[in-house]
LUMNUSE-73555 format. One record per residue (C-alpha): x, y, z; residue in three letters. Coordinates in steps of 0.1 Angstrom, whole numbers, plus 5000, padded with zeros to 4 digits. Example, Ala and Ser with C-alpha at 12.3 -4.5 7.8 and 13.67 -1.06 7.14 Angstrom:
2
<px=5123, py=4955, pz=5078, code=Ala>
<px=5137, py=4989, pz=5071, code=Ser>
This chain:
74
<px=8503, py=9159, pz=8583, code=Unk>
<px=8511, py=9128, pz=8563, code=Unk>
<px=8515, py=9093, pz=8579, code=Unk>
<px=8552, py=9092, pz=8570, code=Unk>
<px=8559, py=9123, pz=8592, code=Unk>
<px=8534, py=9115, pz=8620, code=Unk>
<px=8548, py=9080, pz=8627, code=Unk>
<px=8584, py=9090, pz=8632, code=Unk>
<px=8573, py=9121, pz=8651, code=Unk>
<px=8551, py=9102, pz=8675, code=Unk>
<px=8578, py=9076, pz=8680, code=Unk>
<px=8602, py=9104, pz=8691, code=Unk>
<px=8625, py=9098, pz=8661, code=Unk>
<px=8618, py=9132, pz=8645, code=Unk>
<px=8610, py=9164, pz=8663, code=Unk>
<px=8575, py=9179, pz=8660, code=Unk>
<px=8573, py=9203, pz=8631, code=Unk>
<px=8563, py=9238, pz=8641, code=Unk>
<px=8538, py=9246, pz=8613, code=Unk>
<px=8534, py=9283, pz=8622, code=Unk>
<px=8571, py=9289, pz=8624, code=Unk>
<px=8576, py=9272, pz=8591, code=Unk>
<px=8549, py=9293, pz=8575, code=Unk>
<px=8564, py=9325, pz=8590, code=Unk>
<px=8598, py=9316, pz=8577, code=Unk>
<px=8583, py=9310, pz=8542, code=Unk>
<px=8565, py=9343, pz=8544, code=Unk>
<px=8597, py=9361, pz=8553, code=Unk>
<px=8615, py=9344, pz=8524, code=Unk>
<px=8588, py=9355, pz=8500, code=Unk>
<px=8590, py=9391, pz=8513, code=Unk>
<px=8628, py=9391, pz=8511, code=Unk>
<px=8626, py=9379, pz=8474, code=Unk>
<px=8608, py=9412, pz=8466, code=Unk>
<px=8637, py=9434, pz=8478, code=Unk>
<px=8660, py=9443, pz=8449, code=Unk>
<px=8687, py=9461, pz=8468, code=Unk>
<px=8713, py=9436, pz=8479, code=Unk>
<px=8724, py=9455, pz=8510, code=Unk>
<px=8688, py=9462, pz=8521, code=Unk>
<px=8680, py=9425, pz=8516, code=Unk>
<px=8710, py=9415, pz=8537, code=Unk>
<px=8701, py=9438, pz=8565, code=Unk>
<px=8665, py=9429, pz=8566, code=Unk>
<px=8674, py=9392, pz=8564, code=Unk>
<px=8697, py=9396, pz=8594, code=Unk>
<px=8670, py=9414, pz=8614, code=Unk>
<px=8643, py=9389, pz=8606, code=Unk>
<px=8664, py=9358, pz=8613, code=Unk>
<px=8686, py=9369, pz=8642, code=Unk>
<px=8661, py=9391, pz=8660, code=Unk>
<px=8625, py=9382, pz=8652, code=Unk>
<px=8628, py=9345, pz=8646, code=Unk>
<px=8654, py=9340, pz=8673, code=Unk>
<px=8632, py=9359, pz=8698, code=Unk>
<px=8602, py=9337, pz=8689, code=Unk>
<px=8622, py=9305, pz=8693, code=Unk>
<px=8635, py=9316, pz=8727, code=Unk>
<px=8600, py=9326, pz=8739, code=Unk>
<px=8585, py=9293, pz=8727, code=Unk>
<px=8611, py=9273, pz=8747, code=Unk>
<px=8611, py=9245, pz=8722, code=Unk>
<px=8573, py=9243, pz=8718, code=Unk>
<px=8554, py=9252, pz=8686, code=Unk>
<px=8544, py=9288, pz=8684, code=Unk>
<px=8508, py=9299, pz=8682, code=Unk>
<px=8491, py=9315, pz=8652, code=Unk>
<px=8489, py=9347, pz=8672, code=Unk>
<px=8526, py=9347, pz=8678, code=Unk>
<px=8534, py=9342, pz=8642, code=Unk>
<px=8510, py=9369, pz=8632, code=Unk>
<px=8525, py=9395, pz=8656, code=Unk>
<px=8557, py=9398, pz=8637, code=Unk>
<px=8542, py=9398, pz=8603, code=Unk>
């Protein structure tokens, strides 16, 4: 991580970035971009965001997720 991000984070100004969650969300976005059918994409987006991502966030209790946790739902 760059110095610009680390300094405000370590000072408590910015929250710690959850790299694995960010990568997982990017992976989901890339997969969703490959779905042509609008209704299918809408349904899968809802499932991914409201079920999978929300469940991981609840289970992590505000802490960064592990690589294994990110890999489970991929």
